[in-house]
N, C-alpha and C positions, 0 to 999 in steps of 0.2 A: 366505394373507401379504398378496395385492394390498390383497383386500377390507380388512383389518386398518390397514394402511397409509392407505388410504382414509378409515378413520373415524377412525381420531387427525388426519390432517391436517383432516377437519371441525370435531372437538373443538378442535384447536389454533385454527383458523379463528375458531371462536365465543367461544373463550375469548381472541383478540388484538382482535376485533369490539366484547365488549364493555369491554373495557379500554380500546378509544380511544373510545366512547359514554361511559364515567366521565369519563375527564377531559376532552372537550370539553364534558360538560355538569358538571363538577365543581361547581361555582355554585350550580346550579337544583337540582343532587342534596342540597350542602348546606344550602339552604333550606329543601325538602322536609323533609329529617330534622328542624329544625329544630322546624319545625308540627309534624311528626308527635310531638316530644320534649313540645313545649307542651301536645299534646291528651291524651298518656300520662300527663305527669309527675303526674299523682294518683295514678293505676294504678301506676307505679313505686315513688313514695313507699309506697303501700300494700303492697308485695313488700317493702321494705326494713322496715318496722314488724313486717309479721306476721314477717320472719326475725326480726328479733331478740325479739321477744313470744314467737315459739316456744322461745327458748332458757328463758325465765323459765318458760313453760306448761310444757314437759315435767319438768321440775324439781319444777313443783310437783304434778303428775301422779302422782308417784311416791310423794308424800305424800298424797294424797286417797285414803284405803279401797284403797291397790294390790291388795287379795286378796279385797275384797270381791267377790260373784257375785250381792249383790242388784239385780234390774234400775235401782233408782233411781241406786244409786251408780254406775252401769257408765252408765246414760245422762247423767247428771249429770257427769261426770268434766269431758269436755271443754269446755262450757259454762262452769261452775262455775272451773276453772281458767283458762280464756281470758281472764274477768271479772276473776278475781282478779291475772292478769297485768298487765293492763291499769291495774287500780285502781292498782299500786304503782307504776308508772311514773309516773301520772300525778302520785298524792301525793308522790312525790319531785319531779319538780320544782314542785308547787306548792310545796311545803313551801322549797325554796331561795328562789323568787324571793319568797317569805313573809318573810325573811331578809334577802336582801340590796335588793330595790328600795326598801323604808320608810327604810331609813339611806342609801343611794342620795339619794334625793330630801331627807333631810335635810341631807347634806353639801350638795349645789348650792345648798340655801335660806340655808347658814350661809355660803358663799362667794358667792354674791351681794349678802349685806350686808356682809360685811366686806371684800370687793374696796376700795371706795374709801377705808374708814377706815386698812385695809393702806398703801396707795399713800400716802395725808395722810403718815402716820406715816411712812415711807420719803422723804418730802418733806421733810418735817420733820428726820428726822433727818441727814440730807445738809445742810441750810441749818445745824442746831447745831454738825457736825462743822467747817463749813466756814470759823468763825472759828477754829480748830486748824492749818486747812491754806489758808494765803495762796494758794496757787496756785488750789484749789478755787475761794474765796472770789472771787478775782479774775475767774477763767474767767464764775463766777454772775453777777455783775454785770454784764460783760461782754453777757452775752447776755440781760439785764434781762428777766426772763421774769414774765409774770405768773399766779403759782403757784397762784393761787384760779382763773382761768379754766382756765387748764390741765386742774387735777385734774376740771371741771365738763365739759371736753371729752373726759378720758380715760373717764369715769364714760358718759357720753351713748353714746360710740363704743360700751363693753360693752353697754351696755341694746339699744341698736339692733341690735347683733349680736345681743344673743340674742333682740329678737324675730325677727331675720331667720330666726334658727334655727328659732325654733317655727314660721316661718311657712312655710320648708324641710319640716319635721315634717307639718304641716298634708297638704300634698301626698301625702304615703307615708301616709295613713292606706289609701286605695283600694288600695295595693298591700298593706300589711298583713291588710284583710278578703279578698284575695285568696287572699294565703298562708293563712291564717286556713280558711278554704274548700278548700283544696286537703289541708291538714293533716286538717281534717275526713272528707272523702271518703275521701282516702287510709287513716285510720284504720276505718271502715268495710269500705271492700276487704278490709283486712286482717284483720277478722275473720272475713268471708264464705272469704277462701283458708284462715285458720286450721280455721274450723270442719270445709272439707270438704279437707284438707290429704292425706290418702289417696287419695282418689278421683283428686285431681289428678296426686297423684303415679304413682297405676297407670298413668294414661291417658295421661303424656308417657311412661312406661316402655313402653309397649304401642307406642306411635307411634315409638319408638327405634328397637325392635326390629324392627318391620315395615319400616324405609325404611333401615337402618344395617344392614352386613353383620355379622358375629358379633364379628368383630377388633375392629371401629371402636367398635361398640356398647360394648364390653368397655372400651376403652382411655376413652371419654366417661364411664362411669360412674367408675370409677378417678378420672381427673381431676376430674369434681365430688364424690367423695365428700373428694378431699385438699381441696378448696381448701373445703366444708363444714365439714372440722374445723378447718383453720385459722383460717374467719374466725370459727368459735361460738368456737373456744379464745380470740383473741385478743379478742373480745367480754367473754367473762366475767373474763379477765385483765385486761384495761384498766377494766373497772368496779370489780375487785378493789381494783388501784391506785390507783384517783382514792378509794375511801374512805378507803384508808389514809393518803394523802397529806393527803387533809382532814381526817381525825381526828390526823394528827401537827401539822398546821398551827392548828387551833385549840387542841389542848395545849398546844401549845409558846407558845404568846400568852397565853392562861391564867397560862401560869408564869411567863410574861415582866409580865407585868400590865399587856399592852397593848388598847387598847379593839377592840372589834366581832369579839372573838375566834369567835364562834357564825357571824357572817355572814358574814367572809371566811374561815372553814374552808370554810362550805358552798362558798364561791362558789368559791375553788381546786380543792376537791375537782370539782366541777363540769366549771370549766375545767379540768383534766386529765384529760378524756376524748380529751383533745387529748394526743396521744401527745409527751414528753417536755418541749416546748415551752407546752403548754398552759397551767402554773402561771404561768408568767411574764405571761400574760394575765390571769387575776385577781389577779396581784401588782398590776398596774397600778392597778386599782379600788381594791384595796385599801391601797395608799399616797395614794390619793385621799381613801381616808376618813378615813384616820388624822391626815393632815396636817391639817384641819380641827380637829383637838383637840389636838395637839403634833407640831408638825414634826419632835423628836428623836425622839419614839417612830416617826414614821414611817420614819426613819432605821435604828432598830431594827429594825422589822419588815423592811425588807427586808433588811438582813443575815443576820439568821435565814433568809427564805425561801430566799435565796440557797443557804446552807449547808444546808436543805433539800432543795432542789432535786438538788443535786451528790451528796447521799447519797441520794436518790431514783433520780436518773438511773443513776448507777454501779452501786447493789446493789441498791435496790428492784426496777425494773422490768425490767431483765435477767433477774433473777431468778423474779419473779412473771407477766411479759408474755413474757420469753425462752422461757423453760424450758416455758412453757405451750403455745406454738405450736411449740418445737423449732428454735428459730432461735438461732444463737449472738447474743450482746450486741454485736459488733462488728459485725452484719450490720443489728442492729434500728438502731443509729444512723446507719448507712448509708442504710436505707429511707426513713428519716424526712428524711431530707437530700435525698434524690433525691426523692422524693413530694412535698417541701413546694416544690420550683424547679419540678418539673411542673405541679402543680396545686394548691399553695395547703394553705388549712387541709384540704380533700377529699384532695389527695393526700398530707396527712400521716397521714390517718386510714386510706385504703386500702394507703400505701406499706408497711407490718410485715406485714399480711397477706397480698397480694398476694409478697411477697418470700418469705415463710414457704411460701406454695403452689408458688413455682419453685423454692425450695431443697429442701425433699421432692420433687417429681418429678423434679429433676434429680439429686437424691440414691440416689434408688431405680433412675433410668434408668441411671447410672454402676454400681450392684453390678450389676442385671441383665446388663449388656453386659460386666463383669468375669466372671461366672460364664460367660456363655457363649464367653468368650476363655481360659476356665480359667487365668485368672491365677495364680500363685503366691501365697501369704501375704506374702512380701516386696515382692512388687511392688505391693502395693495401698496407694495414698497416700489419707487421709481428707481430704474436703476442708477 
């Protein structure tokens, strides 16, 4: 007993010393963590890419001669499905950008040409109406403004602001190329991970078995399986919901006779990958595109999308995503709100699968505890 107490005292002493060192060197540790994160960022990105691509690759492998015993088909199944999954995702992104970017550029060109004319028309309108409104006419006369000079100054300010924006944009070129480099490295690393995922999984499994006790190993495997199930179901459900919303948006705009139905539908579908509120991000750019054609149609589009988003948020999303991950609709909305408050867009993306994982683990733990306590059926209350 004495030796056991000494060992525990030593263990607690090491833990206390470690915590003290951690608190004392907290800032330095955070800085080291940031440096390590920056170095490992492409690899982390590659693991994320590999996880997403694996969801599609596994489904493609089920259709690529699944019963074939020919060595060629068996050996080529993994590389062919891996390249197909990457190609599909890249083509989707290119297709959406091809639809959206040219239209956005045209809108900027139109607005840059029309802003001075529109401002001049507004000023002329006020001057014409001032004859009907003596008070306004008196105020305009007292101001004694040189409207031509004012218009030129406003236009010059707008153009100088545009030049400043372009100048700032050029400073981001280096960051952009750095981001592209990280993405390329991440994609290459993800392909290596997918090519040997079984070997990597087996080695990690052997390491956990070797260093963890049996009951700890089983719990870790169970938790990881729940997290994997929730995240994969969430990604599939979110992608399905984005396709549904984008298609409904494009079809509704076509029926209403609104311009840019295809590009805006694709844009809304792409931004809908952000849970619930993502479609509104696409709506801002959609309104910007339509207002260059007809402001009244932009208002119609905004009203239509708000109605569609309400239907999607209350009916489609809880059914498609909520049911796929086993999370009630009210908890889906709560997870998004909390996630957005903690981590912005990234928090919104991770909030739902993390909440679903915690919900399922807590539900299973509650059921297990109820069985252990031999509770009666009328004493069991669902979460």
